Backbone as CSV, one residue per row, in Angstrom:
resi,resn,N_x,N_y,N_z,CA_x,CA_y,CA_z,C_x,C_y,C_z
1,MET,17.695,-13.601,-56.153,16.711,-13.388,-55.089,16.805,-14.475,-54.022
2,VAL,16.962,-15.729,-54.462,17.089,-16.841,-53.518,18.343,-16.680,-52.675
3,LEU,19.466,-16.299,-53.326,20.724,-16.096,-52.594,20.590,-14.956,-51.589
4,LEU,19.890,-13.877,-51.970,19.710,-12.732,-51.081,18.884,-13.112,-49.859
5,LEU,17.790,-13.854,-50.085,16.964,-14.307,-48.956,17.743,-15.227,-48.026
6,GLY,18.571,-16.088,-48.635,19.387,-16.996,-47.833,20.377,-16.235,-46.974
7,LEU,20.999,-15.194,-47.565,21.975,-14.391,-46.829,21.318,-13.668,-45.666
8,ILE,20.125,-13.085,-45.920,19.401,-12.370,-44.854,19.026,-13.320,-43.716
9,SER,18.563,-14.520,-44.076,18.186,-15.510,-43.058,19.385,-15.916,-42.221
10,PHE,20.546,-16.087,-42.903,21.765,-16.472,-42.187,22.189,-15.390,-41.211
11,LEU,22.188,-14.127,-41.704,22.597,-13.021,-40.837,21.659,-12.855,-39.648
12,PHE,20.333,-13.033,-39.878,19.357,-12.925,-38.793,19.574,-14.010,-37.750
13,ALA,19.783,-15.244,-38.214,20.005,-16.359,-37.291,21.294,-16.169,-36.515
14,PHE,22.325,-15.675,-37.194,23.627,-15.455,-36.542,23.506,-14.386,-35.461
15,ALA,22.825,-13.266,-35.813,22.663,-12.167,-34.857,21.804,-12.601,-33.672
16,SER,20.745,-13.353,-33.957,19.867,-13.831,-32.871,20.615,-14.750,-31.928
17,GLY,21.463,-15.621,-32.504,22.237,-16.541,-31.681,23.202,-15.810,-30.772
18,ARG,23.890,-14.826,-31.334,24.844,-14.057,-30.533,24.114,-13.246,-29.452
19,ASN,22.943,-12.694,-29.812,22.184,-11.896,-28.860,21.685,-12.751,-27.697
20,ALA,21.270,-13.981,-28.005,20.777,-14.879,-26.959,21.867,-15.292,-25.998
21,LYS,23.118,-15.379,-26.503,24.228,-15.815,-25.661,24.861,-14.664,-24.886
22,ARG,24.442,-13.433,-25.233,24.996,-12.271,-24.539,24.582,-12.293,-23.078
23,ASN,25.520,-11.954,-22.189,25.212,-11.926,-20.761,24.316,-10.748,-20.419
24,VAL,23.464,-10.954,-19.410,22.556,-9.906,-18.954,23.342,-8.839,-18.208
25,GLY,22.979,-7.575,-18.440,23.653,-6.486,-17.731,23.130,-6.317,-16.311
26,THR,23.709,-5.369,-15.593,23.282,-5.089,-14.220,21.818,-4.661,-14.210
27,PRO,20.992,-5.212,-13.313,19.556,-4.887,-13.297,19.295,-3.393,-13.117
28,LYS,18.296,-2.887,-13.821,17.862,-1.498,-13.697,16.475,-1.502,-13.081
29,ILE,16.339,-0.900,-11.904,15.080,-0.915,-11.155,14.357,0.416,-11.335
30,ASN,13.099,0.354,-11.726,12.295,1.554,-11.926,11.049,1.459,-11.051
31,PHE,10.901,2.416,-10.118,9.738,2.424,-9.230,8.624,3.268,-9.836
32,LEU,7.413,2.712,-9.881,6.264,3.397,-10.445,5.443,4.059,-9.336
33,GLY,4.790,5.160,-9.658,3.903,5.795,-8.681,4.649,6.651,-7.691
34,GLU,4.261,6.579,-6.420,4.828,7.430,-5.376,6.310,7.141,-5.168
35,ASN,7.018,8.164,-4.659,8.463,8.029,-4.450,8.828,7.534,-3.057
36,ASN,7.834,7.199,-2.238,8.111,6.683,-0.899,8.673,5.272,-1.010
37,LEU,9.955,5.122,-0.791,10.610,3.836,-1.036,10.578,2.962,0.211
38,PHE,9.501,2.200,0.351,9.418,1.224,1.433,10.383,0.081,1.161
39,ILE,10.651,-0.157,-0.122,11.640,-1.149,-0.528,12.579,-0.462,-1.521
40,THR,13.877,-0.648,-1.386,14.857,0.079,-2.191,15.300,-0.726,-3.410
41,SER,16.056,-0.067,-4.277,16.615,-0.746,-5.452,17.511,-1.905,-5.031
42,ASP,18.279,-1.708,-3.966,19.145,-2.779,-3.469,18.329,-3.978,-2.996
43,ASN,17.208,-3.690,-2.325,16.334,-4.782,-1.871,15.804,-5.589,-3.044
44,VAL,15.378,-4.893,-4.104,14.846,-5.572,-5.284,15.929,-6.394,-5.958
45,SER,17.144,-5.829,-6.086,18.261,-6.559,-6.695,18.589,-7.825,-5.914
46,LYS,18.529,-7.728,-4.587,18.791,-8.906,-3.756,17.735,-9.982,-3.967
47,LEU,16.474,-9.567,-4.131,15.412,-10.535,-4.411,15.678,-11.263,-5.727
48,LEU,16.136,-10.533,-6.721,16.438,-11.137,-8.019,17.585,-12.132,-7.894
49,ILE,18.623,-11.727,-7.149,19.794,-12.587,-6.978,19.449,-13.847,-6.187
50,GLN,18.630,-13.680,-5.125,18.247,-14.832,-4.301,17.511,-15.893,-5.107
51,ASN,16.775,-15.455,-6.117,15.960,-16.384,-6.887,16.575,-16.804,-8.210
52,TYR,17.715,-16.170,-8.587,18.313,-16.568,-9.868,19.831,-16.430,-9.865
53,GLY,20.414,-16.328,-8.689,21.862,-16.166,-8.644,22.255,-14.798,-9.166
54,SER,23.476,-14.666,-9.643,23.978,-13.397,-10.163,23.440,-13.169,-11.565
55,VAL,22.294,-12.503,-11.672,21.621,-12.329,-12.961,22.460,-11.541,-13.959
56,SER,23.415,-10.758,-13.478,24.227,-9.960,-14.393,25.293,-10.797,-15.099
57,ASN,25.463,-12.061,-14.712,26.471,-12.921,-15.348,25.851,-14.148,-16.009
58,ILE,24.565,-14.033,-16.366,23.875,-15.175,-16.947,23.476,-14.856,-18.386
59,ALA,23.505,-15.855,-19.264,23.147,-15.647,-20.662,21.656,-15.359,-20.790
60,LYS,21.292,-14.492,-21.760,19.894,-14.103,-21.940,18.993,-15.293,-22.233
61,GLU,19.524,-16.267,-22.997,18.701,-17.394,-23.419,18.296,-18.311,-22.269
62,THR,19.031,-18.237,-21.165,18.736,-19.116,-20.028,17.905,-18.427,-18.942
63,LEU,17.570,-17.155,-19.153,16.878,-16.387,-18.127,15.356,-16.557,-18.252
64,ASP,14.714,-16.929,-17.162,13.252,-17.072,-17.129,12.665,-15.850,-16.422
65,LEU,12.094,-14.936,-17.206,11.587,-13.682,-16.649,10.381,-13.901,-15.737
66,ASN,9.586,-14.934,-16.007,8.416,-15.219,-15.159,8.831,-15.572,-13.737
67,VAL,9.934,-16.301,-13.615,10.436,-16.664,-12.279,10.802,-15.410,-11.500
68,LEU,11.459,-14.471,-12.174,11.885,-13.243,-11.512,10.681,-12.368,-11.150
69,GLU,9.718,-12.269,-12.063,8.510,-11.490,-11.769,7.779,-12.041,-10.555
70,ASN,7.589,-13.348,-10.515,6.878,-13.974,-9.398,7.630,-13.801,-8.086
71,ALA,8.965,-13.795,-8.160,9.767,-13.584,-6.955,9.526,-12.191,-6.384
72,LEU,9.441,-11.196,-7.268,9.197,-9.830,-6.807,7.766,-9.677,-6.280
73,LYS,6.794,-10.243,-6.979,5.392,-10.119,-6.576,5.109,-10.812,-5.243
74,SER,5.942,-11.775,-4.886,5.733,-12.488,-3.624,6.167,-11.662,-2.417
75,ASN,6.885,-10.565,-2.664,7.315,-9.710,-1.562,6.136,-8.891,-1.047
76,ALA,5.978,-8.825,0.273,4.795,-8.192,0.881,4.776,-6.672,0.727
77,MET,5.891,-6.079,0.257,5.936,-4.637,0.017,5.513,-4.276,-1.400
78,ILE,5.483,-5.262,-2.288,5.298,-5.009,-3.714,3.889,-5.384,-4.162
79,LYS,3.215,-4.448,-4.825,1.871,-4.695,-5.353,1.935,-5.388,-6.707
80,ASN,2.840,-4.914,-7.560,2.956,-5.491,-8.900,4.369,-5.273,-9.418
81,ALA,4.796,-6.138,-10.341,6.135,-6.013,-10.920,6.146,-6.574,-12.326
82,GLU,6.929,-5.954,-13.191,7.127,-6.439,-14.551,8.626,-6.470,-14.830
83,VAL,9.112,-7.626,-15.254,10.537,-7.798,-15.531,10.716,-8.083,-17.022
84,TYR,11.628,-7.369,-17.656,11.848,-7.559,-19.092,13.285,-7.202,-19.456
85,LEU,13.714,-7.664,-20.619,15.062,-7.396,-21.126,15.015,-6.377,-22.248
86,SER,15.929,-5.422,-22.235,16.051,-4.489,-23.351,16.957,-5.114,-24.408
87,VAL,17.035,-4.508,-25.578,17.812,-5.051,-26.693,19.290,-5.202,-26.345
88,ASN,19.815,-4.270,-25.556,21.244,-4.318,-25.218,21.566,-5.272,-24.071
89,GLY,20.578,-6.011,-23.614,20.824,-7.014,-22.577,20.595,-6.546,-21.165
90,THR,20.093,-5.307,-20.972,19.826,-4.802,-19.624,18.548,-5.425,-19.069
91,LEU,18.637,-5.933,-17.857,17.463,-6.482,-17.185,16.736,-5.348,-16.480
92,ASN,15.470,-5.121,-16.840,14.674,-4.042,-16.269,13.572,-4.606,-15.374
93,ALA,13.334,-3.943,-14.266,12.243,-4.322,-13.369,11.437,-3.079,-13.029
94,ASP,10.172,-3.034,-13.495,9.249,-1.961,-13.130,8.467,-2.425,-11.906
95,VAL,8.624,-1.708,-10.811,8.066,-2.141,-9.521,7.057,-1.122,-9.013
96,GLU,5.849,-1.604,-8.666,4.828,-0.777,-8.039,4.684,-1.215,-6.588
97,GLN,4.976,-0.294,-5.681,4.892,-0.620,-4.266,3.449,-0.522,-3.766
98,LYS,3.178,-1.210,-2.673,1.874,-1.068,-2.027,1.764,0.322,-1.393
99,THR,0.520,0.780,-1.201,0.268,2.080,-0.589,-0.434,1.887,0.749
100,PRO,0.223,2.225,1.860,-0.424,2.060,3.170,-1.437,3.160,3.434
101,ILE,-2.559,2.819,4.089,-3.557,3.832,4.447,-3.803,3.877,5.953
102,ALA,-3.273,2.908,6.691,-3.399,2.909,8.149,-2.295,2.018,8.723
103,ARG,-1.966,2.291,9.983,-0.918,1.509,10.648,-1.466,0.882,11.930
104,VAL,-1.508,-0.422,11.941,-1.972,-1.153,13.123,-0.887,-1.090,14.199
105,ASN,-1.282,-0.698,15.408,-0.329,-0.571,16.503,-0.923,-1.253,17.736
106,THR,-0.896,-2.576,17.705,-1.409,-3.378,18.822,-0.263,-4.255,19.309
107,THR,-0.513,-5.531,19.574,0.582,-6.424,19.946,1.504,-6.666,18.753
108,ALA,0.969,-6.484,17.554,1.762,-6.551,16.326,1.654,-5.202,15.620
109,SER,2.671,-4.857,14.863,2.672,-3.589,14.132,2.846,-3.852,12.646
110,TYR,1.939,-3.296,11.849,1.997,-3.456,10.397,1.048,-2.448,9.759
111,TYR,1.162,-2.300,8.455,0.257,-1.417,7.722,-0.931,-2.190,7.157
112,ILE,-2.006,-1.461,6.875,-3.087,-1.950,6.025,-2.949,-1.185,4.717
113,ASP,-2.854,-1.892,3.592,-2.628,-1.191,2.326,-3.945,-0.767,1.677
114,ALA,-3.848,-0.098,0.529,-5.015,0.483,-0.140,-6.000,-0.568,-0.638
115,ASP,-5.587,-1.837,-0.661,-6.481,-2.932,-1.049,-7.000,-3.704,0.154
116,GLY,-6.708,-3.206,1.355,-7.181,-3.866,2.570,-6.364,-5.065,2.977
117,GLN,-5.127,-5.154,2.484,-4.272,-6.290,2.764,-3.159,-5.928,3.753
118,TYR,-2.602,-6.966,4.348,-1.462,-6.801,5.259,-0.251,-6.276,4.502
119,MET,0.474,-5.352,5.115,1.734,-4.833,4.569,2.691,-4.622,5.732
120,PRO,3.872,-5.204,5.695,4.804,-5.057,6.822,5.365,-3.641,6.917
121,LEU,5.872,-3.298,8.097,6.563,-2.021,8.253,7.878,-2.061,7.495
122,SER,8.392,-0.889,7.183,9.646,-0.787,6.441,10.694,-0.080,7.291
123,SER,11.920,-0.541,7.199,13.021,0.125,7.901,13.532,1.325,7.110
124,ASN,13.035,1.486,5.869,13.506,2.558,4.994,12.636,3.812,5.039
125,PHE,11.343,3.615,5.335,10.427,4.755,5.288,9.231,4.474,6.192
126,SER,8.743,5.532,6.857,7.569,5.402,7.732,6.463,6.323,7.211
127,ALA,5.314,5.747,6.894,4.206,6.522,6.331,3.421,7.227,7.428
128,ARG,2.981,8.441,7.133,2.152,9.204,8.070,0.688,8.892,7.770
129,VAL,0.167,7.919,8.469,-1.210,7.456,8.280,-1.845,7.266,9.656
130,PRO,-3.173,7.207,9.741,-3.838,7.012,11.046,-3.418,5.701,11.713
131,LEU,-3.333,5.744,13.041,-3.058,4.532,13.814,-4.346,3.732,13.991
132,VAL,-4.198,2.423,14.090,-5.318,1.536,14.414,-4.965,0.827,15.715
133,THR,-5.809,0.981,16.731,-5.532,0.394,18.045,-6.687,-0.498,18.486
134,GLY,-6.479,-1.162,19.620,-7.538,-2.001,20.192,-7.393,-3.457,19.820
135,TYR,-8.499,-4.089,19.475,-8.546,-5.521,19.176,-8.667,-5.705,17.661
136,VAL,-7.554,-6.004,17.033,-7.489,-6.099,15.569,-6.850,-7.421,15.180
137,GLU,-7.513,-8.147,14.282,-6.981,-9.427,13.797,-6.499,-9.259,12.367
138,LYS,-5.294,-9.757,12.108,-4.677,-9.588,10.788,-5.502,-10.210,9.671
139,ASN,-6.222,-11.267,9.987,-7.021,-11.948,8.958,-8.475,-11.479,8.938
140,ASN,-8.769,-10.379,9.657,-10.139,-9.846,9.689,-10.074,-8.310,9.780
141,LEU,-9.646,-7.707,8.689,-9.423,-6.264,8.664,-10.543,-5.499,7.950
142,LYS,-11.596,-6.184,7.565,-12.604,-5.600,6.685,-13.200,-4.303,7.229
143,SER,-13.660,-4.301,8.479,-14.316,-3.117,9.046,-13.326,-1.969,9.242
144,VAL,-12.174,-2.290,9.812,-11.147,-1.266,10.039,-10.695,-0.676,8.706
145,TYR,-10.555,-1.540,7.701,-10.142,-1.085,6.371,-11.161,-0.124,5.778
146,LYS,-12.435,-0.417,5.937,-13.478,0.446,5.372,-13.423,1.835,5.996
147,VAL,-13.186,1.890,7.313,-13.070,3.185,7.983,-11.801,3.907,7.533
148,ALA,-10.689,3.190,7.473,-9.417,3.792,7.044,-9.518,4.329,5.622
149,GLN,-10.205,3.593,4.767,-10.411,4.017,3.380,-11.240,5.303,3.333
150,LYS,-12.251,5.380,4.192,-13.087,6.590,4.262,-12.257,7.770,4.746
151,VAL,-11.413,7.546,5.734,-10.577,8.615,6.291,-9.615,9.153,5.236
152,ILE,-8.972,8.260,4.509,-7.948,8.673,3.550,-8.547,9.403,2.355
153,ASN,-9.846,9.163,2.081,-10.482,9.767,0.900,-11.374,10.963,1.223
154,ASP,-11.460,11.327,2.490,-12.298,12.446,2.899,-11.406,13.545,3.483
155,ASP,-11.458,14.743,2.933,-10.549,15.820,3.351,-10.701,16.168,4.827
156,PHE,-11.950,16.220,5.317,-12.170,16.555,6.720,-11.565,15.486,7.630
157,LEU,-11.886,14.224,7.371,-11.366,13.138,8.208,-9.852,13.036,8.102
158,LYS,-9.326,13.190,6.911,-7.879,13.091,6.706,-7.134,14.149,7.514
159,THR,-7.743,15.324,7.653,-7.132,16.412,8.415,-7.220,16.176,9.921
160,HIS,-8.356,15.631,10.382,-8.619,15.599,11.822,-8.406,14.241,12.501
161,VAL,-8.592,13.130,11.792,-8.516,11.814,12.448,-7.069,11.332,12.522
162,PHE,-6.631,10.969,13.724,-5.284,10.414,13.875,-5.308,8.980,14.404
163,GLU,-6.488,8.513,14.852,-6.550,7.142,15.379,-7.915,6.512,15.135
164,ILE,-7.888,5.234,14.761,-9.094,4.414,14.636,-8.979,3.324,15.698
165,HIS,-10.006,3.194,16.528,-9.957,2.214,17.622,-11.093,1.199,17.458
166,GLN,-10.777,-0.050,17.682,-11.799,-1.110,17.641,-11.789,-1.845,18.976
167,ASP,-12.939,-1.888,19.642,-12.981,-2.527,20.960,-13.253,-4.035,20.841
168,GLN,-13.376,-4.700,21.981,-13.560,-6.151,22.007,-14.843,-6.605,21.315
169,ASN,-15.841,-5.724,21.291,-17.117,-6.044,20.647,-17.152,-5.607,19.180
170,ARG,-16.002,-5.235,18.658,-15.840,-4.805,17.261,-16.569,-3.494,16.976
171,LYS,-16.793,-2.697,18.025,-17.325,-1.355,17.837,-16.175,-0.418,17.498
172,LEU,-16.432,0.514,16.588,-15.380,1.373,16.062,-15.494,2.799,16.589
173,TYR,-14.322,3.394,16.855,-14.245,4.754,17.365,-13.193,5.526,16.565
174,LEU,-13.344,6.852,16.589,-12.344,7.735,15.993,-11.828,8.686,17.064
175,LYS,-10.556,9.044,16.968,-9.995,10.101,17.803,-9.551,11.238,16.887
176,LEU,-9.940,12.457,17.257,-9.633,13.629,16.446,-8.537,14.465,17.096
177,ARG,-7.737,15.095,16.271,-6.698,15.990,16.772,-7.329,17.170,17.513
178,GLN,-6.715,17.532,18.626,-7.112,18.688,19.425,-8.545,18.585,19.971
179,CYS,-9.021,17.342,20.094,-10.341,17.120,20.701,-10.200,16.054,21.792
180,SER,-10.869,16.271,22.914,-10.755,15.332,24.034,-11.772,14.189,23.939
181,PHE,-12.782,14.310,23.082,-13.834,13.297,23.026,-13.503,12.174,22.042
182,MET,-14.151,11.019,22.277,-14.102,9.894,21.344,-15.335,9.965,20.451
183,VAL,-15.155,9.657,19.183,-16.284,9.583,18.251,-16.658,8.119,18.092
184,LYS,-17.862,7.759,18.505,-18.308,6.371,18.419,-19.073,6.156,17.114
185,LEU,-18.484,5.343,16.224,-19.149,5.018,14.968,-20.054,3.800,15.106
186,GLY,-19.716,2.918,16.018,-20.423,1.632,16.111,-19.898,0.699,15.040
187,ASP,-20.730,0.343,14.076,-20.262,-0.475,12.951,-20.102,0.427,11.721
188,VAL,-19.836,-0.173,10.559,-19.559,0.615,9.359,-20.809,0.889,8.512
189,SER,-21.969,0.471,9.001,-23.198,0.743,8.254,-23.482,2.245,8.258
190,PHE,-24.030,2.745,7.166,-24.380,4.167,7.006,-23.205,5.093,7.320
191,ILE,-21.997,4.670,6.963,-20.815,5.436,7.359,-20.794,6.831,6.738
192,ASP,-21.284,6.965,5.512,-21.315,8.290,4.879,-22.216,9.246,5.651
193,LYS,-23.380,8.743,6.060,-24.318,9.559,6.841,-23.712,9.933,8.188
194,LYS,-23.039,8.999,8.819,-22.420,9.257,10.123,-21.335,10.324,10.021
195,VAL,-20.538,10.243,8.957,-19.476,11.230,8.757,-20.072,12.612,8.506
196,ASN,-21.145,12.682,7.749,-21.812,13.970,7.510,-22.361,14.544,8.817
197,ASN,-22.903,13.680,9.677,-23.383,14.134,10.995,-22.225,14.663,11.839
198,LEU,-21.085,13.991,11.768,-19.908,14.434,12.514,-19.445,15.805,12.030
199,LYS,-19.424,15.995,10.730,-19.002,17.283,10.172,-19.924,18.413,10.621
200,ALA,-21.231,18.141,10.606,-22.198,19.155,11.035,-22.015,19.483,12.517
201,PHE,-21.837,18.429,13.339,-21.611,18.641,14.777,-20.327,19.440,15.005
202,TYR,-19.248,19.072,14.325,-17.949,19.729,14.521,-18.027,21.208,14.140
203,LYS,-18.684,21.480,13.016,-18.803,22.868,12.557,-19.587,23.714,13.555
204,LYS,-20.703,23.164,14.043,-21.553,23.891,14.996,-20.828,24.098,16.326
205,SER,-20.185,23.032,16.823,-19.507,23.117,18.129,-18.264,24.004,18.060
206,SER,-17.588,23.995,16.930,-16.424,24.880,16.762,-16.860,26.337,16.827
207,LYS,-17.975,26.620,16.167,-18.497,27.988,16.161,-18.902,28.417,17.563
208,GLU,-19.487,27.493,18.320,-19.945,27.803,19.676,-18.842,27.604,20.723
209,LYS,-17.684,27.084,20.279,-16.528,26.837,21.151,-16.867,25.886,22.297
210,THR,-17.579,24.802,21.931,-17.986,23.820,22.947,-17.384,22.430,22.698
211,LEU,-16.412,22.330,21.797,-15.846,21.019,21.441,-15.260,20.286,22.646
212,ASN,-14.659,21.018,23.568,-13.988,20.388,24.708,-14.906,20.136,25.893
213,GLN,-16.200,20.241,25.661,-17.156,19.988,26.745,-17.681,18.554,26.732
214,TYR,-17.229,17.746,25.765,-17.791,16.399,25.599,-16.715,15.317,25.744
215,SER,-17.160,14.161,26.240,-16.253,13.011,26.364,-16.505,11.982,25.256
216,VAL,-17.772,11.889,24.821,-18.139,10.954,23.753,-19.136,11.630,22.815
217,VAL,-18.893,11.448,21.506,-19.864,11.867,20.490,-20.313,10.595,19.784
218,ASN,-21.551,10.210,20.041,-22.072,8.925,19.578,-22.817,9.094,18.253
219,LEU,-22.304,8.444,17.196,-22.896,8.533,15.859,-23.508,7.216,15.403
220,GLN,-23.558,6.231,16.283,-23.920,4.891,15.812,-25.385,4.769,15.372
221,PHE,-26.200,5.731,15.748,-27.590,5.756,15.274,-27.673,6.689,14.079
222,GLU,-28.247,6.216,13.005,-28.140,6.874,11.698,-28.486,8.358,11.703
223,ASN,-29.578,8.736,12.342,-30.050,10.111,12.233,-29.870,10.928,13.506
224,GLN,-28.949,10.495,14.386,-28.775,11.200,15.654,-27.300,11.403,15.971
225,VAL,-27.021,12.481,16.690,-25.712,12.701,17.293,-25.959,12.856,18.786
226,ILE,-25.520,11.878,19.570,-25.745,11.886,21.009,-24.428,12.207,21.700
227,CYS,-24.402,13.304,22.429,-23.159,13.760,23.058,-23.201,13.546,24.576
228,THR,-22.090,13.061,25.110,-21.948,12.893,26.549,-21.020,13.972,27.063
229,LYS,-21.494,14.796,27.997,-20.668,15.874,28.524,-19.658,15.345,29.548
230,ILE,-18.588,16.058,29.665,-17.533,15.687,30.626,-18.056,15.867,32.050
């Protein structure tokens, strides 16, 4: 029994030693969630190489997976990443990309992601999301983000809104497809009530065929819809 245990321990140590010295294989990149590739497999592989040299020619025992994970997470296109080794020595990277919900189009151009954070544009893919225009600061996206989040999660707004505008006084407006008027939200307070008022106004005006008779539809007062005629 002692000899058998000794033999098993020796074989385990020998196999572990050889496995640790085995070189890592070519990285395998797996994208989670949506298939919109704002960042490609080649981009991810380059990030790995930049931070650890040629990972496919390095021994498993010398590879620090935390360094590689942090390198991927530091990329502004990536929301989360997990890097791990399979038994055969393949380096795997599970990558979750950020999801844009609006595109800022002012003096600078970038996306606002689903968490309200900055996300750069991609040369690989362009998302079809509402534009954000006017006076927008990259470090102060809270109000614009709240409106963009409402638009992306509401079927009516998602269908009709193509632009969110913020003026110098931080007042917010919406522009609707096939409508000549601006929708004035004011601030983001009571936004659910304001959107419900807009839906009621749109339904009534569509039925009466009067949508194109207005230049401004003012919703900034909670219980009123004030329309300015052309």
